[in-house]
C-alpha positions as CSV (number, residue, x, y, z in Angstrom):
1,M,-7.5,-31.4,17.6
2,N,-9.2,-34.2,15.6
3,L,-9.9,-34.9,12.0
4,E,-13.6,-35.4,12.4
5,E,-14.0,-31.8,13.7
6,Y,-11.8,-30.5,10.8
7,F,-13.9,-32.4,8.2
8,A,-17.1,-31.2,9.8
9,R,-15.7,-27.7,9.2
10,T,-15.0,-28.3,5.5
11,G,-18.0,-30.5,4.8
12,Y,-15.9,-33.3,3.4
13,K,-17.6,-36.7,3.7
14,G,-15.5,-38.9,1.5
15,S,-13.0,-41.7,2.1
16,L,-10.4,-41.3,4.8
17,E,-8.7,-44.6,3.9
18,K,-7.3,-44.0,0.4
19,Q,-4.1,-41.9,-0.1
20,D,-4.7,-41.4,-3.8
21,L,-4.8,-38.2,-6.0
22,E,-8.6,-38.3,-6.3
23,T,-9.1,-38.3,-2.5
24,L,-6.4,-35.6,-2.1
25,T,-8.1,-33.4,-4.6
26,D,-11.5,-33.8,-2.9
27,I,-10.1,-32.9,0.5
28,F,-8.3,-30.0,-0.9
29,Q,-11.3,-28.5,-2.8
30,H,-13.5,-28.8,0.3
31,H,-10.8,-26.9,2.2
32,I,-10.5,-23.9,-0.2
33,R,-14.3,-23.6,-0.5
34,A,-14.9,-23.6,3.3
35,V,-11.8,-21.8,4.7
36,P,-11.1,-18.3,3.5
37,F,-7.7,-16.9,2.7
38,E,-7.7,-13.8,5.0
39,N,-5.6,-11.5,7.0
40,L,-8.4,-9.8,9.0
41,S,-6.7,-10.5,12.4
42,I,-4.1,-7.8,11.5
43,H,-6.9,-5.2,11.1
44,C,-8.9,-6.1,14.2
45,G,-6.1,-6.1,16.8
46,E,-5.3,-9.8,16.9
47,K,-1.9,-11.4,16.6
48,I,-1.4,-14.2,14.1
49,T,0.7,-17.0,15.5
50,L,1.9,-20.2,13.9
51,E,1.4,-22.7,16.8
52,L,-0.7,-25.5,15.2
53,E,-3.1,-25.7,18.0
54,H,-3.8,-22.0,17.8
55,V,-4.3,-22.3,14.0
56,Y,-6.6,-25.3,14.5
57,N,-8.8,-23.4,17.0
58,K,-8.9,-20.3,14.8
59,I,-9.9,-22.1,11.6
60,V,-11.8,-25.1,12.8
61,R,-13.5,-24.0,16.0
62,R,-13.8,-20.2,15.4
63,K,-14.6,-20.8,11.7
64,R,-12.1,-18.2,10.6
65,G,-9.7,-18.4,7.7
66,G,-6.0,-17.5,7.6
67,W,-3.0,-16.9,5.3
68,C,-0.7,-19.5,3.8
69,M,1.2,-20.3,6.9
70,E,-2.0,-21.1,8.7
71,N,-4.1,-22.7,5.9
72,N,-1.3,-24.9,4.5
73,Q,0.1,-25.8,7.9
74,L,-3.4,-27.1,8.9
75,L,-3.8,-28.8,5.5
76,G,-0.4,-30.4,5.8
77,W,-1.3,-31.7,9.3
78,V,-4.5,-33.2,8.1
79,L,-2.8,-35.0,5.1
80,K,0.0,-36.3,7.3
81,C,-2.6,-37.7,9.8
82,L,-4.3,-39.5,6.9
83,G,-1.0,-41.1,5.9
84,Y,0.1,-39.0,3.0
85,D,3.8,-38.4,2.3
86,T,4.0,-34.7,2.9
87,S,6.6,-31.9,3.4
88,F,6.6,-28.1,3.5
89,L,8.4,-25.9,1.0
90,G,9.0,-22.2,1.0
91,A,8.3,-19.8,-1.9
92,Y,9.1,-16.2,-2.9
93,V,6.1,-14.4,-4.2
94,F,6.2,-12.3,-7.4
95,N,5.4,-8.6,-6.9
96,P,3.9,-7.3,-10.2
97,H,4.3,-3.7,-9.2
98,Q,8.1,-4.1,-8.8
99,T,8.3,-6.8,-11.5
100,A,10.5,-8.9,-9.2
101,Y,10.2,-11.8,-6.8
102,A,10.3,-11.0,-3.1
103,T,13.7,-11.2,-1.4
104,I,12.0,-12.8,1.7
105,M,10.6,-16.4,1.7
106,T,7.0,-15.6,2.8
107,H,4.9,-18.4,1.2
108,L,4.5,-21.8,2.7
109,L,3.6,-24.7,0.4
110,V,2.8,-28.4,0.9
111,K,4.5,-31.0,-1.3
112,V,2.7,-34.4,-1.5
113,V,4.2,-37.6,-3.0
114,I,1.8,-40.2,-4.3
115,D,3.1,-43.4,-6.0
116,G,6.4,-41.7,-6.7
117,K,4.9,-38.6,-8.2
118,A,5.3,-35.2,-6.5
119,Y,2.4,-32.7,-6.3
120,I,2.2,-29.2,-5.0
121,V,-0.8,-28.5,-2.8
122,D,-1.3,-24.8,-2.0
123,G,-4.5,-23.8,-0.2
124,G,-3.2,-20.4,0.9
125,F,-2.9,-18.0,-2.0
126,G,-6.5,-16.8,-2.7
127,V,-8.2,-14.9,-5.4
128,S,-7.6,-16.0,-9.0
129,Y,-4.2,-17.4,-8.3
130,Q,-5.6,-20.1,-6.0
131,M,-5.1,-23.5,-7.6
132,W,-8.2,-25.8,-7.5
133,Q,-6.3,-29.1,-7.9
134,P,-3.0,-30.4,-6.7
135,M,-0.4,-29.6,-9.4
136,E,2.0,-32.2,-10.6
137,L,5.6,-31.1,-10.1
138,V,6.7,-31.3,-13.7
139,S,8.4,-28.6,-15.7
140,G,6.9,-27.0,-18.8
141,K,3.5,-28.8,-18.8
142,D,0.3,-26.7,-19.1
143,Q,-2.1,-27.8,-16.3
144,P,-5.5,-26.4,-17.1
145,Q,-7.9,-25.8,-14.2
146,A,-11.1,-23.9,-13.7
147,P,-9.2,-20.7,-12.7
148,G,-7.0,-20.8,-15.8
149,V,-3.9,-22.5,-17.1
150,F,-1.2,-23.1,-14.5
151,R,2.4,-24.0,-15.4
152,F,5.6,-24.9,-13.5
153,T,9.0,-24.3,-15.1
154,E,12.3,-25.4,-13.6
155,K,15.6,-23.7,-14.1
156,N,18.8,-24.5,-12.1
157,A,16.8,-26.3,-9.4
158,I,14.5,-23.3,-8.9
159,W,10.8,-23.8,-9.8
160,Y,8.5,-21.1,-11.1
161,L,4.7,-21.0,-11.1
162,E,2.8,-18.9,-13.6
163,K,-0.8,-18.6,-14.6
164,V,-2.6,-17.7,-17.8
165,R,-6.0,-16.2,-17.4
166,R,-9.0,-15.6,-19.6
167,K,-10.4,-12.3,-20.7
168,Q,-12.4,-10.4,-18.2
169,Y,-15.9,-8.8,-18.5
170,I,-16.6,-6.1,-15.9
171,P,-20.2,-4.9,-16.0
172,N,-19.6,-2.0,-13.6
173,Q,-17.4,0.1,-15.8
174,N,-16.5,2.4,-12.9
175,F,-14.1,-0.5,-11.9
176,S,-12.8,-1.2,-15.4
177,N,-9.4,0.4,-14.5
178,S,-9.4,-0.7,-10.9
179,D,-5.9,-1.3,-9.6
180,L,-7.3,-4.6,-8.2
181,L,-7.7,-6.0,-11.7
182,E,-4.8,-8.0,-13.2
183,K,-4.0,-6.5,-16.6
184,K,-1.6,-9.1,-17.9
185,E,-2.8,-12.3,-19.5
186,C,0.1,-14.3,-18.2
187,R,1.2,-13.7,-14.6
188,K,4.2,-15.0,-12.6
189,V,3.0,-16.2,-9.2
190,Y,6.0,-17.4,-7.1
191,M,9.3,-19.3,-7.2
192,F,10.6,-22.0,-4.8
193,S,13.2,-24.7,-4.3
194,L,12.6,-28.3,-3.2
195,E,14.5,-27.8,0.0
196,P,12.3,-29.1,2.9
197,R,11.2,-26.4,5.3
198,T,9.6,-26.4,8.8
199,V,7.2,-23.9,10.3
200,E,10.1,-22.6,12.3
201,D,11.5,-21.2,9.0
202,F,8.6,-18.8,8.9
203,R,8.6,-17.3,12.4
204,F,10.3,-14.1,11.4
205,Q,8.2,-13.7,8.3
206,C,5.0,-14.2,10.3
207,T,5.9,-11.2,12.5
208,Y,7.2,-9.1,9.6
209,L,4.2,-9.5,7.4
210,Q,1.8,-8.3,10.1
211,T,3.8,-5.4,11.4
212,S,6.0,-3.9,8.6
213,P,4.6,-0.8,6.8
214,D,6.1,-2.4,3.7
215,S,4.0,-5.5,3.9
216,L,1.1,-6.0,1.6
217,F,-0.9,-7.4,4.5
218,T,-0.7,-4.2,6.6
219,K,-1.8,-2.1,3.5
220,K,-4.9,-4.1,2.8
221,S,-7.6,-6.0,4.7
222,I,-8.2,-9.1,2.6
223,C,-10.8,-11.9,2.7
224,T,-11.2,-14.3,-0.2
225,L,-13.0,-17.6,-0.7
226,Q,-13.3,-20.0,-3.6
227,T,-16.8,-21.0,-4.7
228,T,-18.0,-23.8,-7.0
229,D,-17.7,-21.6,-10.1
230,G,-15.2,-18.8,-9.1
231,F,-14.3,-16.8,-6.0
232,R,-15.3,-14.0,-3.8
233,A,-13.1,-11.3,-2.4
234,L,-13.5,-8.4,0.1
235,I,-10.5,-6.1,-0.1
236,G,-11.0,-3.0,2.1
237,W,-14.5,-1.8,1.2
238,T,-14.5,-3.4,-2.3
239,F,-16.4,-6.7,-2.7
240,T,-15.9,-8.6,-5.9
241,E,-17.4,-11.8,-7.2
242,T,-15.8,-13.6,-10.1
243,T,-17.4,-16.3,-12.2
244,Y,-15.0,-18.4,-14.2
245,N,-15.6,-19.0,-17.9
246,Y,-19.2,-17.6,-17.8
247,K,-18.8,-17.2,-21.6
248,E,-16.3,-18.9,-23.8
249,N,-12.8,-17.7,-22.7
250,M,-14.4,-15.0,-20.6
251,D,-14.6,-14.5,-16.8
252,L,-17.3,-12.3,-15.2
253,V,-15.9,-9.9,-12.6
254,E,-18.5,-8.0,-10.6
255,F,-17.5,-5.1,-8.2
256,V,-19.5,-3.5,-5.4
257,S,-18.3,-0.7,-3.1
258,L,-19.5,-1.2,0.5
259,E,-20.3,1.3,3.2
260,D,-18.7,0.8,6.6
261,E,-21.8,-0.8,8.1
262,E,-22.0,-3.3,5.2
263,V,-18.5,-4.8,5.7
264,E,-19.2,-7.1,8.7
265,K,-22.6,-8.1,7.3
266,T,-20.9,-9.1,4.0
267,L,-18.2,-11.1,5.9
268,K,-21.0,-13.1,7.6
269,E,-23.2,-13.6,4.5
270,K,-20.5,-14.2,1.9
271,F,-17.6,-15.8,3.9
272,N,-19.3,-17.1,7.0
273,I,-17.0,-15.1,9.2
274,T,-18.0,-13.4,12.4
275,L,-15.1,-11.4,14.0
276,D,-14.6,-11.1,17.8
277,R,-13.2,-7.6,17.5
278,K,-14.0,-4.6,15.4
279,L,-12.5,-4.6,11.9
280,V,-10.8,-1.5,10.6
281,P,-10.9,-2.0,6.7
282,I,-7.9,-0.7,4.7
283,N,-7.1,-0.7,1.0
284,V,-4.0,1.2,0.0
285,K,-3.8,1.4,-3.8
286,G,-1.6,-1.0,-5.7
287,F,0.2,-4.1,-4.3
288,Y,-2.6,-6.6,-4.9
289,T,-4.5,-7.9,-7.9
290,I,-7.3,-10.4,-8.4
């Protein structure tokens, strides 16, 4: 495992000497635009494990993506190697269909401290809730980014992340009522405390999320990747491409339904992913919005 190989994977060619916010942002953006958020291993007979070397080989050498425990663990390792003050946190994801936060801590985050200021770096959420810049850990402050306006609020030592989106224009009206579309303008994303976590704290969750029939990740095959002006997503057989702010306060959301034989071709062309095993797409309705 070495940094040069990782940066070749993400295409980052900037400074490795500075531990400032500008450099952190640049490294982070290269990661989210090169490494997909995806759970395809579950749907092609592979086991997801949290050993760092396995994660490194999967993402860097096999040019795959991963979910939060893989993406953020790798990102945390890179930043630590560069000299950043980093630690892991654990979050509880909001389920809009149950209008409640999960009871299991399933989301791994990276906290980075620069010149006494704390930032949250999360390269493992995907779709429209993927932040594009490190977020300053401050309560009640709107933090506008290309995907929309993110905001942390803190209450009784628990931090909450929410996002306000723009209006959406969907040219293909067959998808105007798709359950994949987020209907609310303001959406809760997750909650977390500042208690430091380790990868060991996520062993059970890693197994649960890829085996339980109640898990979102067993109900949907997901691959999403941020672009320079939005993001792409392949959920089951549905491919979407979102362009942020293509008109004033309006995002363009384009939908296409794929045939079986088009799925792997789309993974290669749109996400630069080639799978070793046969993917069995799945998209149980509900549970996930873009």
